[in-house]
LUMDO-299551 format. One line per 5 residues: their letters; for each residue z, y, x of N, C-alpha, C. Coordinates in nm, 2 decimals, decimal comma, padded with zeros to 4 digits. Example, Ala and Ser with C-alpha at 12.3 -4.5 7.8 and 13.67 -1.06 7.14 Angstrom:
% residues 2
AS) 00,78 -00,57 01,32 00,78 -00,45 01,23 00,78 -00,33 01,32; 00,71 -00,22 01,28 00,71 -00,11 01,37 00,79 00,00 01,29
END
This chain:
% residues 319
MGAAL) 03,37 -00,24 00,37 03,27 -00,26 00,51 03,24 -00,07 00,55; 03,16 -00,08 00,45 03,11 00,05 00,54 03,22 00,18 00,52; 03,33 00,19 00,48 03,40 00,25 00,49 03,47 00,25 00,64; 03,52 00,11 00,66 03,56 00,11 00,84 03,49 00,12 00,92; 03,36 00,12 00,88 03,26 00,21 01,04 03,29 00,30 01,00
CLLSA) 03,26 00,40 00,89 03,29 00,54 00,91 03,40 00,59 01,02; 03,54 00,54 00,99 03,65 00,50 01,01 03,66 00,52 01,15; 03,56 00,38 01,23 03,57 00,36 01,34 03,48 00,46 01,44; 03,35 00,55 01,33 03,24 00,62 01,46 03,33 00,74 01,43; 03,42 00,77 01,31 03,51 00,86 01,40 03,63 00,88 01,49
ACFGA) 03,64 00,76 01,52 03,79 00,75 01,58 03,71 00,77 01,74; 03,55 00,68 01,74 03,52 00,69 01,83 03,48 00,86 01,91; 03,43 00,90 01,81 03,41 01,08 01,85 03,51 01,10 01,87; 03,66 01,07 01,78 03,78 01,16 01,85 03,82 01,16 01,93; 03,75 01,01 02,00 03,83 00,98 02,19 03,71 01,07 02,26
MAIFG) 03,68 01,08 02,25 03,56 01,19 02,36 03,63 01,29 02,42; 03,68 01,35 02,35 03,78 01,43 02,37 03,89 01,41 02,51; 03,99 01,30 02,47 04,05 01,23 02,56 03,95 01,15 02,72; 03,91 01,12 02,66 03,81 01,07 02,76 03,76 01,16 02,88; 03,66 01,30 02,80 03,68 01,39 02,86 03,83 01,45 03,00
KLAYD) 03,87 01,50 02,90 04,05 01,49 02,97 04,07 01,44 03,13; 04,05 01,31 03,08 04,04 01,17 03,21 03,96 01,22 03,31; 03,82 01,22 03,27 03,74 01,24 03,41 03,74 01,35 03,42; 03,76 01,43 03,39 03,83 01,56 03,47 03,93 01,56 03,57; 04,01 01,47 03,54 04,15 01,43 03,59 04,08 01,34 03,78
AGVSP) 03,98 01,24 03,68 03,90 01,19 03,81 03,83 01,26 03,87; 03,81 01,40 03,91 03,73 01,44 03,95 03,58 01,49 03,89; 03,53 01,42 03,83 03,45 01,44 03,74 03,43 01,64 03,69; 03,31 01,70 03,71 03,28 01,84 03,68 03,24 01,84 03,56; 03,21 01,94 03,49 03,16 01,97 03,38 03,02 01,92 03,34
GALLL) 02,91 02,03 03,45 02,83 01,93 03,45 02,75 01,80 03,45; 02,83 01,76 03,61 02,79 01,60 03,58 02,86 01,51 03,43; 02,93 01,53 03,36 02,97 01,47 03,25 02,88 01,50 03,19; 02,83 01,61 03,10 02,74 01,61 03,01 02,54 01,61 03,05; 02,58 01,60 03,19 02,44 01,51 03,25 02,43 01,40 03,25
VRFSL) 02,53 01,30 03,29 02,53 01,14 03,25 02,56 01,14 03,13; 02,65 01,17 03,06 02,62 01,14 02,91 02,48 01,12 02,80; 02,47 01,26 02,79 02,29 01,25 02,78 02,19 01,18 02,79; 02,23 01,16 02,90 02,10 01,05 03,00 02,11 00,93 02,99; 02,26 00,87 03,00 02,25 00,75 02,94 02,29 00,68 02,79
AAVLL) 02,27 00,81 02,72 02,34 00,77 02,50 02,15 00,77 02,56; 02,09 00,85 02,58 01,89 00,89 02,55 01,87 00,75 02,59; 01,91 00,73 02,68 01,84 00,56 02,79 01,93 00,42 02,70; 02,03 00,49 02,63 02,11 00,31 02,54 02,02 00,33 02,41; 02,00 00,42 02,36 01,99 00,50 02,18 01,82 00,44 02,24
AMVLL) 01,73 00,47 02,32 01,64 00,41 02,30 01,62 00,31 02,33; 01,68 00,20 02,42 01,66 00,05 02,43 01,70 -00,02 02,28; 01,81 00,05 02,19 01,83 -00,02 02,08 01,67 -00,01 02,02; 01,63 00,11 02,00 01,46 00,09 01,92 01,38 00,04 01,96; 01,43 00,00 02,13 01,28 -00,09 02,11 01,36 -00,30 02,11
VRPGL) 01,47 -00,30 02,08 01,55 -00,40 02,02 01,51 -00,43 01,90; 01,53 -00,32 01,80 01,55 -00,31 01,68 01,45 -00,24 01,62; 01,32 -00,21 01,67 01,22 -00,18 01,62 01,20 -00,14 01,47; 01,24 -00,19 01,41 01,30 -00,14 01,24 01,35 -00,04 01,19; 01,44 00,01 01,31 01,51 00,19 01,32 01,42 00,29 01,32
RHAGA) 01,33 00,24 01,35 01,22 00,37 01,42 01,16 00,48 01,23; 01,20 00,34 01,16 01,15 00,42 01,03 01,28 00,40 00,94; 01,37 00,34 00,94 01,44 00,33 00,84 01,51 00,45 00,84; 01,58 00,53 00,75 01,58 00,64 00,71 01,52 00,75 00,63; 01,37 00,78 00,69 01,29 00,81 00,70 01,18 00,83 00,57
RAGDA) 01,19 00,97 00,51 01,06 00,98 00,44 00,95 00,96 00,45; 00,84 00,89 00,33 00,69 00,95 00,40 00,66 01,05 00,40; 00,75 01,13 00,28 00,66 01,27 00,25 00,74 01,38 00,30; 00,70 01,53 00,25 00,77 01,64 00,24 00,91 01,66 00,13; 00,99 01,65 00,12 01,11 01,67 00,00 01,03 01,75 -00,09
PGRTP) 01,06 01,77 -00,20 01,02 01,89 -00,29 01,10 01,97 -00,26; 01,01 02,12 -00,24 01,08 02,23 -00,25 01,05 02,25 -00,07; 01,03 02,16 -00,04 01,07 02,19 00,16 00,89 02,25 00,18; 00,90 02,31 00,26 00,74 02,37 00,33 00,68 02,24 00,43; 00,57 02,19 00,41 00,52 02,09 00,46 00,51 02,11 00,61
MRRGR) 00,53 02,02 00,71 00,53 02,01 00,86 00,47 01,93 00,92; 00,42 01,98 01,00 00,32 01,90 01,12 00,42 01,79 01,16; 00,40 01,67 01,19 00,41 01,55 01,30 00,49 01,66 01,44; 00,39 01,69 01,52 00,43 01,76 01,63 00,48 01,89 01,64; 00,52 01,97 01,50 00,59 02,03 01,51 00,76 01,98 01,48
VLAIA) 00,79 01,89 01,41 00,89 01,80 01,38 00,91 01,77 01,49; 00,88 01,71 01,58 00,91 01,67 01,68 00,93 01,74 01,83; 00,89 01,86 01,80 00,92 01,97 01,91 01,07 02,04 01,83; 01,09 02,06 01,73 01,19 02,10 01,70 01,34 01,99 01,72; 01,29 01,87 01,67 01,38 01,77 01,71 01,46 01,77 01,85
IGLGA) 01,34 01,73 01,98 01,36 01,79 02,14 01,43 01,91 02,11; 01,41 02,06 02,07 01,48 02,18 02,08 01,63 02,17 02,03; 01,64 02,03 01,93 01,74 02,11 01,87 01,88 02,00 01,98; 01,85 01,95 02,06 01,89 01,89 02,17 01,87 02,00 02,28; 01,78 02,01 02,35 01,75 02,06 02,46 01,85 02,24 02,49
VGYAT) 01,84 02,25 02,32 01,91 02,48 02,35 02,04 02,38 02,24; 02,05 02,32 02,11 02,13 02,36 02,08 02,27 02,23 02,05; 02,22 02,12 02,09 02,33 02,02 02,16 02,41 02,13 02,28; 02,31 02,07 02,39 02,30 02,13 02,51 02,39 02,24 02,54; 02,36 02,33 02,47 02,44 02,45 02,42 02,64 02,45 02,36
QASLF) 02,62 02,33 02,27 02,72 02,32 02,22 02,82 02,22 02,31; 02,75 02,16 02,32 02,87 02,04 02,37 02,90 02,12 02,55; 02,81 02,20 02,59 02,86 02,30 02,75 02,99 02,35 02,69; 03,00 02,46 02,55 03,13 02,52 02,59 03,19 02,42 02,51; 03,21 02,32 02,45 03,35 02,20 02,43 03,41 02,15 02,53
FSALQ) 03,33 02,13 02,65 03,37 02,07 02,71 03,41 02,19 02,86; 03,38 02,27 02,84 03,45 02,38 02,93 03,55 02,45 02,87; 03,57 02,43 02,75 03,71 02,46 02,64 03,79 02,40 02,70; 03,77 02,28 02,69 03,83 02,12 02,73 03,89 02,14 02,84; 03,80 02,22 02,91 03,91 02,25 03,08 04,00 02,32 03,07
RMDAS) 04,03 02,40 02,95 04,13 02,49 02,97 04,26 02,49 02,84; 04,21 02,38 02,76 04,28 02,36 02,67 04,31 02,24 02,57; 04,45 02,23 02,54 04,51 02,07 02,49 04,37 02,08 02,44; 04,33 01,90 02,40 04,24 01,83 02,36 04,24 01,85 02,20; 04,39 01,85 02,14 04,38 01,81 01,99 04,39 01,97 01,94
LLALI) 04,40 02,06 02,02 04,40 02,15 01,96 04,23 02,20 01,94; 04,15 02,17 02,07 04,03 02,26 02,05 03,98 02,17 01,93; 03,98 02,01 01,86 03,94 01,93 01,81 03,97 02,02 01,66; 04,08 02,09 01,68 04,09 02,15 01,54 04,02 02,29 01,53; 04,00 02,35 01,60 03,93 02,48 01,64 03,81 02,41 01,60
LYTYP) 03,72 02,30 01,67 03,60 02,30 01,64 03,56 02,28 01,48; 03,67 02,16 01,44 03,65 02,12 01,31 03,61 02,23 01,21; 03,66 02,37 01,24 03,63 02,46 01,12 03,45 02,46 01,11; 03,39 02,41 01,16 03,23 02,40 01,14 03,20 02,39 01,01; 03,26 02,28 00,93 03,24 02,23 00,82 03,24 02,34 00,73
VMVTV) 03,33 02,45 00,74 03,33 02,57 00,64 03,24 02,67 00,70; 03,22 02,68 00,82 03,11 02,76 00,88 02,99 02,75 00,76; 02,96 02,60 00,81 02,86 02,54 00,72 02,83 02,62 00,59; 02,93 02,60 00,53 02,92 02,60 00,37 02,89 02,77 00,33; 03,00 02,85 00,47 02,97 03,00 00,38 02,81 03,06 00,43
VAVAL) 02,78 02,99 00,56 02,66 03,06 00,57 02,54 02,99 00,48; 02,56 02,87 00,43 02,48 02,80 00,36 02,50 02,86 00,26; 02,59 02,92 00,18 02,62 03,01 00,03 02,49 03,14 00,03; 02,57 03,21 00,20 02,49 03,32 00,19 02,30 03,28 00,23; 02,29 03,20 00,26 02,17 03,15 00,23 02,06 03,14 00,10
GRDRL) 02,16 03,10 00,05 02,10 03,02 -00,12 02,10 02,91 -00,07; 02,15 02,85 -00,02 02,13 02,69 00,02 02,27 02,64 -00,04; 02,36 02,69 -00,13 02,47 02,60 -00,20 02,50 02,72 -00,26; 02,63 02,67 -00,37 02,66 02,79 -00,43 02,83 02,78 -00,40; 02,86 02,90 -00,47 03,02 02,92 -00,41 03,11 02,91 -00,53
SPARG) 03,09 02,79 -00,59 03,22 02,74 -00,66 03,35 02,84 -00,70; 03,44 02,83 -00,79 03,61 02,86 -00,78 03,63 02,77 -00,69; 03,65 02,65 -00,67 03,73 02,59 -00,61 03,65 02,55 -00,47; 03,56 02,52 -00,44 03,49 02,59 -00,31 03,55 02,74 -00,21; 03,56 02,84 -00,34 03,62 02,91 -00,26 03,75 02,93 -00,25
AALVA) 03,85 02,89 -00,30 03,99 02,86 -00,32 04,01 02,76 -00,13; 03,92 02,65 -00,14 03,92 02,59 -00,03 03,87 02,65 00,08; 03,77 02,73 00,05 03,73 02,78 00,19 03,87 02,96 00,24; 03,91 02,95 00,10 04,04 03,04 00,17 04,12 02,99 00,26; 04,14 02,86 00,20 04,28 02,79 00,27 04,22 02,76 00,36
ASAGT) 04,09 02,72 00,43 04,08 02,68 00,53 04,10 02,74 00,65; 04,04 02,93 00,60 04,07 03,02 00,69 04,21 03,02 00,73; 04,30 03,05 00,61 04,41 03,05 00,63 04,47 02,93 00,76; 04,46 02,81 00,73 04,50 02,70 00,81 04,42 02,75 00,95; 04,33 02,79 01,00 04,30 02,84 01,11 04,35 02,93 01,24
LLVLL) 04,40 03,02 01,10 04,49 03,12 01,16 04,61 03,07 01,20; 04,72 02,99 01,12 04,83 02,89 01,15 04,78 02,83 01,26; 04,66 02,77 01,27 04,67 02,68 01,41 04,63 02,75 01,54; 04,59 02,89 01,54 04,58 03,00 01,64 04,69 03,05 01,68; 04,80 03,11 01,51 04,90 03,16 01,59 05,04 03,10 01,61
GAGGV) 05,03 02,99 01,60 05,14 02,92 01,55 05,12 02,84 01,71; 05,06 02,87 01,82 05,11 02,83 01,97 05,27 02,81 02,00; 05,29 02,73 02,05 05,44 02,72 02,11 05,42 02,62 02,20; 05,51 02,49 02,22 05,46 02,40 02,28 05,32 02,39 02,36; 05,25 02,40 02,27 05,09 02,34 02,28 05,02 02,47 02,42
NFHPV) 04,95 02,37 02,48 04,88 02,46 02,60 04,77 02,54 02,51; 04,83 02,67 02,51 04,71 02,78 02,41 04,65 02,87 02,54; 04,52 02,85 02,53 04,42 02,92 02,64 04,33 03,04 02,53; 04,35 03,19 02,56 04,28 03,27 02,47 04,11 03,22 02,51; 04,05 03,20 02,65 03,91 03,22 02,62 03,84 03,05 02,60
GALLA) 04,01 02,94 02,63 03,95 02,82 02,59 03,90 02,82 02,43; 04,03 02,89 02,36 03,96 02,93 02,19 03,87 02,98 02,17; 03,80 03,04 02,29 03,72 03,16 02,19 03,61 03,07 02,25; 03,58 03,01 02,37 03,48 02,87 02,37 03,46 02,76 02,26; 03,54 02,74 02,28 03,61 02,67 02,11 03,51 02,66 01,99
FASAV) 03,54 02,81 01,91 03,51 02,89 01,83 03,33 02,87 01,81; 03,31 02,93 01,98 03,16 02,92 02,01 03,09 02,81 02,03; 03,17 02,72 02,04 03,14 02,59 02,03 03,06 02,54 01,83; 03,19 02,58 01,76 03,19 02,53 01,63 03,10 02,65 01,60; 03,02 02,79 01,59 02,92 02,87 01,62 02,77 02,78 01,62
TYTVY) 02,81 02,76 01,72 02,68 02,67 01,74 02,64 02,59 01,73; 02,75 02,48 01,67 02,70 02,40 01,55 02,71 02,40 01,43; 02,71 02,51 01,40 02,71 02,53 01,26 02,55 02,61 01,26; 02,50 02,62 01,36 02,38 02,68 01,36 02,26 02,56 01,36; 02,29 02,47 01,50 02,24 02,35 01,49 02,19 02,29 01,39
ILIAD) 02,30 02,26 01,33 02,35 02,19 01,15 02,24 02,26 01,07; 02,21 02,36 01,06 02,13 02,41 00,94 02,01 02,43 00,96; 01,95 02,42 01,08 01,85 02,39 01,18 01,80 02,27 01,13; 01,90 02,14 01,20 01,84 02,03 01,18 01,82 01,97 01,02; 01,90 02,04 00,97 01,85 02,04 00,82 01,72 02,01 00,81
TVVHR) 01,64 02,15 00,86 01,47 02,09 00,80 01,41 02,00 00,87; 01,47 01,90 01,00 01,41 01,80 01,02 01,43 01,62 00,96; 01,55 01,66 00,94 01,68 01,52 00,95 01,61 01,44 00,84; 01,54 01,45 00,77 01,50 01,40 00,69 01,35 01,36 00,68; 01,25 01,38 00,80 01,18 01,37 00,86 01,16 01,26 00,93
LAPVV) 01,26 01,25 01,03 01,27 01,10 01,10 01,38 01,02 01,08; 01,37 00,90 01,13 01,48 00,80 01,10 01,57 00,86 01,22; 01,66 00,84 01,17 01,82 00,90 01,24 01,81 00,84 01,35; 01,80 00,74 01,43 01,81 00,67 01,55 01,70 00,71 01,66; 01,59 00,80 01,57 01,49 00,85 01,66 01,48 01,02 01,68
LTVLV) 01,55 01,04 01,56 01,57 01,13 01,54 01,68 01,21 01,70; 01,82 01,11 01,72 01,88 01,13 01,79 01,85 01,11 01,97; 01,76 01,02 01,94 01,69 01,00 02,10 01,62 01,09 02,14; 01,61 01,16 02,04 01,52 01,33 02,08 01,61 01,42 02,11; 01,72 01,44 02,01 01,77 01,55 02,07 01,91 01,49 02,16
MTGAA) 01,91 01,38 02,21 01,94 01,27 02,35 01,85 01,33 02,47; 01,78 01,32 02,44 01,63 01,36 02,55 01,63 01,52 02,58; 01,66 01,57 02,46 01,62 01,74 02,49 01,75 01,80 02,57; 01,85 01,75 02,55 01,94 01,77 02,62 02,00 01,75 02,74; 01,94 01,62 02,75 01,97 01,55 02,89 01,86 01,68 03,01
GTLGV) 01,71 01,66 02,96 01,60 01,72 02,97 01,68 01,89 03,06; 01,70 01,96 02,94 01,80 02,09 02,98 01,89 02,09 03,08; 01,99 02,04 03,10 02,08 01,97 03,18 02,04 01,91 03,30; 01,96 01,86 03,31 01,88 01,77 03,44 01,80 01,97 03,51; 01,73 02,03 03,41 01,66 02,17 03,42 01,81 02,28 03,57
RAVLT) 01,88 02,22 03,44 01,99 02,37 03,49 02,07 02,30 03,61; 02,05 02,15 03,64 02,16 02,09 03,77 02,01 02,13 03,89; 01,91 02,14 03,85 01,84 02,16 03,97 01,87 02,27 04,03; 01,84 02,39 03,92 01,85 02,52 03,95 01,98 02,58 03,97; 02,10 02,53 03,96 02,24 02,54 04,06 02,29 02,41 04,15
GGVDL) 02,15 02,37 04,21 02,18 02,32 04,36 02,22 02,15 04,28; 02,19 02,11 04,15 02,25 01,98 04,18 02,45 01,95 04,10; 02,47 01,85 04,09 02,58 01,81 04,01 02,62 01,70 04,13; 02,73 01,72 04,17 02,82 01,60 04,20 02,85 01,50 04,22; 02,81 01,40 04,23 02,81 01,23 04,13 02,92 01,13 04,24
GFGPS) 02,99 01,22 04,32 03,01 01,17 04,43 03,17 01,11 04,39; 03,22 01,12 04,26 03,38 01,09 04,19 03,35 00,94 04,21; 03,52 00,94 04,23 03,53 00,71 04,25 03,49 00,64 04,08; 03,55 00,53 04,13 03,48 00,43 03,99 03,57 00,48 03,91; 03,66 00,53 03,86 03,75 00,58 03,77 03,67 00,68 03,67
GWFWL) 03,62 00,80 03,76 03,50 00,88 03,68 03,43 00,84 03,65; 03,33 00,69 03,67 03,22 00,66 03,63 03,28 00,56 03,48; 03,41 00,53 03,50 03,43 00,51 03,36 03,46 00,55 03,28; 03,52 00,66 03,30 03,55 00,76 03,20 03,39 00,80 03,14; 03,30 00,82 03,21 03,19 00,85 03,18 03,09 00,75 03,09
ACIAV) 03,11 00,66 03,17 03,07 00,58 03,09 03,16 00,52 02,93; 03,25 00,55 02,90 03,32 00,50 02,74 03,27 00,70 02,72; 03,28 00,81 02,74 03,21 00,89 02,70 03,05 00,87 02,64; 02,98 00,80 02,73 02,84 00,80 02,65 02,86 00,66 02,57; 02,91 00,59 02,62 02,87 00,46 02,52 02,96 00,45 02,41
VSTVV) 03,07 00,44 02,38 03,17 00,43 02,31 03,20 00,57 02,22; 03,18 00,70 02,26 03,20 00,81 02,20 03,09 00,85 02,13; 02,97 00,81 02,19 02,79 00,90 02,18 02,73 00,80 02,10; 02,72 00,67 02,17 02,63 00,52 02,09 02,65 00,48 02,04; 02,81 00,41 02,01 02,87 00,29 01,95 02,89 00,41 01,81
AMLTF) 02,97 00,57 01,89 02,98 00,63 01,74 02,87 00,67 01,64; 02,76 00,72 01,71 02,66 00,73 01,61 02,60 00,60 01,55; 02,63 00,48 01,57 02,52 00,38 01,51 02,61 00,31 01,46; 02,80 00,32 01,45 02,88 00,28 01,33 02,83 00,38 01,24; 02,84 00,52 01,24 02,82 00,63 01,17 02,66 00,61 01,05
FAGLK) 02,55 00,56 01,14 02,46 00,56 01,05 02,46 00,43 00,99; 02,51 00,30 01,02 02,61 00,17 00,95 02,64 00,25 00,82; 02,77 00,27 00,86 02,89 00,32 00,72 02,81 00,43 00,66; 02,69 00,49 00,70 02,66 00,59 00,60 02,56 00,50 00,49; 02,48 00,42 00,54 02,38 00,32 00,47 02,52 00,27 00,38
RTGPS) 02,59 00,19 00,40 02,66 00,16 00,31 02,75 00,21 00,18; 02,82 00,36 00,21 02,86 00,42 00,11 02,81 00,56 00,08; 02,72 00,59 00,14 02,65 00,71 00,10 02,70 00,81 00,17; 02,62 00,94 00,19 02,66 01,08 00,29 02,80 01,13 00,19; 02,87 01,12 00,08 02,91 01,23 00,06 03,09 01,16 00,12
TAAIL) 03,11 01,00 00,09 03,20 00,92 00,15 03,19 00,93 00,32; 03,08 00,92 00,39 03,10 00,92 00,51 03,10 01,05 00,56; 03,08 01,18 00,52 03,11 01,31 00,51 03,27 01,30 00,50; 03,34 01,28 00,40 03,46 01,30 00,43 03,51 01,22 00,49; 03,51 01,11 00,50 03,56 00,97 00,62 03,59 01,06 00,79
STFEP) 03,46 01,11 00,81 03,46 01,20 00,92 03,55 01,27 00,94; 03,61 01,33 00,83 03,76 01,41 00,89 03,87 01,37 00,92; 03,86 01,21 00,95 03,97 01,11 01,05 03,97 01,16 01,21; 03,84 01,20 01,23 03,80 01,23 01,36 03,90 01,33 01,45; 03,93 01,45 01,40 04,00 01,56 01,47 04,16 01,46 01,45
VVTAA) 04,21 01,37 01,35 04,36 01,34 01,39 04,33 01,21 01,43; 04,20 01,17 01,48 04,22 01,08 01,58 04,23 01,12 01,73; 04,18 01,24 01,74 04,20 01,33 01,88 04,34 01,37 01,92; 04,44 01,43 01,80 04,51 01,49 01,81 04,63 01,34 01,81; 04,60 01,20 01,81 04,73 01,10 01,80 04,70 01,07 01,89
LATLV) 04,55 01,04 01,99 04,55 01,00 02,10 04,63 01,10 02,23; 04,55 01,27 02,22 04,61 01,31 02,30 04,79 01,35 02,29; 04,85 01,30 02,24 04,99 01,31 02,26 05,01 01,15 02,27; 04,93 01,03 02,28 05,01 00,93 02,34 04,96 00,89 02,43; 04,88 00,94 02,53 04,79 00,95 02,62 04,80 01,07 02,75
LGESL) 04,76 01,20 02,68 04,84 01,31 02,79 04,94 01,37 02,73; 05,04 01,32 02,68 05,12 01,39 02,64 05,15 01,55 02,57; 04,99 01,56 02,48 05,04 01,72 02,41 05,10 01,74 02,29; 05,08 01,83 02,22 05,20 01,85 02,10 05,13 01,97 02,01; 05,17 01,94 01,90 05,10 02,05 01,82 05,23 02,09 01,78
TPVQL) 05,26 02,24 01,71 05,38 02,29 01,64 05,36 02,27 01,55; 05,46 02,28 01,44 05,48 02,20 01,32 05,41 02,29 01,25; 05,35 02,42 01,29 05,26 02,53 01,22 05,16 02,46 01,25; 05,09 02,46 01,33 05,00 02,42 01,35 04,96 02,28 01,25; 05,05 02,22 01,28 05,02 02,08 01,20 04,95 02,07 01,08
FGGVL) 05,04 02,20 00,96 04,99 02,23 00,88 04,89 02,28 00,88; 04,85 02,41 00,97 04,71 02,46 00,91 04,63 02,34 00,90; 04,64 02,29 01,06 04,55 02,17 01,05 04,55 02,09 00,96; 04,61 02,05 00,84 04,62 01,95 00,77 04,56 02,03 00,65; 04,59 02,23 00,63 04,55 02,29 00,51 04,33 02,23 00,57
VLSSV) 04,33 02,28 00,67 04,21 02,29 00,70 04,10 02,16 00,72; 04,18 02,04 00,70 04,07 01,89 00,70 04,09 01,92 00,57; 04,19 01,93 00,48 04,18 01,89 00,31 04,06 02,03 00,25; 04,06 02,10 00,31 03,96 02,23 00,31 03,87 02,15 00,29; 03,82 02,09 00,42 03,70 02,00 00,45 03,66 01,91 00,35
AVLQL) 03,78 01,81 00,37 03,74 01,73 00,26 03,66 01,77 00,06; 03,76 01,86 00,07 03,77 01,91 -00,11 03,56 01,98 -00,10; 03,55 02,03 00,02 03,42 02,13 00,04 03,30 02,01 00,08; 03,32 01,88 00,11 03,24 01,78 00,11 03,23 01,71 -00,03; 03,33 01,68 -00,08 03,35 01,63 -00,22 03,29 01,68 -00,32
RRTRR) 03,31 01,88 -00,32 03,25 01,96 -00,38 03,11 01,97 -00,42; 03,05 01,94 -00,30 02,95 01,97 -00,25 02,79 01,90 -00,28; 02,85 01,76 -00,25 02,80 01,62 -00,31 02,81 01,58 -00,48; 02,86 01,62 -00,53 02,91 01,61 -00,69 02,75 01,69 -00,74; 02,63 01,62 -00,73 02,56 01,72 -00,76 02,47 01,63 -00,91
QDGAP) 02,37 01,68 -00,96 02,36 01,62 -01,06 02,17 01,45 -01,00; 02,13 01,57 -00,86 02,04 01,52 -00,83 02,06 01,40 -00,72; 02,23 01,41 -00,69 02,26 01,34 -00,60 02,21 01,36 -00,44; 02,15 01,46 -00,42 02,15 01,49 -00,29 02,19 01,54 -00,20; 02,20 01,50 -00,06 02,28 01,49 00,04 02,32 01,61 00,09
SERDR) 02,40 01,69 00,08 02,37 01,83 00,18 02,38 01,88 00,31; 02,32 01,98 00,32 02,30 02,00 00,47 02,45 01,91 00,55; 02,58 01,91 00,57 02,67 01,86 00,66 02,62 01,71 00,66; 02,60 01,66 00,52 02,56 01,50 00,55 02,47 01,51 00,60; 02,32 01,56 00,53 02,20 01,52 00,63 02,18 01,50 00,77
SAAAA) 02,25 01,64 00,80 02,30 01,69 00,99 02,36 01,56 01,04; 02,45 01,49 00,94 02,54 01,39 01,05 02,46 01,30 01,09; 02,36 01,25 01,00 02,23 01,17 01,05 02,14 01,20 01,23; 02,15 01,35 01,20 02,09 01,40 01,34 02,15 01,35 01,46; 02,25 01,35 01,40 02,33 01,36 01,64 02,50 01,30 01,54
GVGS) 02,51 01,25 01,46 02,67 01,21 01,40 02,75 01,32 01,41; 02,90 01,27 01,41 02,94 01,39 01,40 03,02 01,43 01,53; 03,07 01,53 01,56 03,19 01,55 01,69 03,10 01,62 01,75; 03,15 01,63 01,87 03,05 01,68 01,96 02,94 01,63 02,09
END
């Protein structure tokens, strides 16, 4: 049951790029998409906390973890909101800007280089170790990324879109490493509500400063926005939390690699997109390397979850 919930979560996250493309076709602007997504998700998740008050403390530790610098409650809350206001709002803006310019399937593969980036930065910061197997996985992931980018054929490749996609992955890497400092101090759903609220606040201020967003699109646009907020944000996160509870962080993180597979499959079926054989092979290298990195990272004697595992509880996976 736990594995099924994790796979369902990955499928919901994976469908978001498809919903985004369909929303754009219905006349929704990126600004409106992001503002409605985060605002609606924050409200719905807050309602979940009202209905299920037990979730306000589930998964949070009573004190600071061993080796962690003590942190005041106010600072924890400020960092959580800042993660959304700065980190997630920026990452999502870059992602959906890239989605305007390139195919959803290619975007998903480029974005999913972020677990590899997290590993590299964690090793550089001394938070993780670089074993021979992990080094080989990083080399394979790098080669796979090059194949994805250089193998463009029938796929709609856009250099600016690819740059935005990589910027989104880099931003998410930074977001994850910062989230690692607070993710164990708050219940996952509470942290997610704060992140969503912070992102909605930033996007709301941006909308005011730029003259507002156009919400005059038709019912189909609202339908796809609802799908993004409900299916690819709220349902995706809640099912991930439920699966994480039953399977543990390592299994949940590995199963999350199903997300770009879903995106590529739906992009082919719904949008008529395609990847070249070279890009497909590169994608397999990247996703296999991610799975190896997660598996190796979580094989510790103390069983402590990794940066990627803990951050998954901060805002789920995906964009």
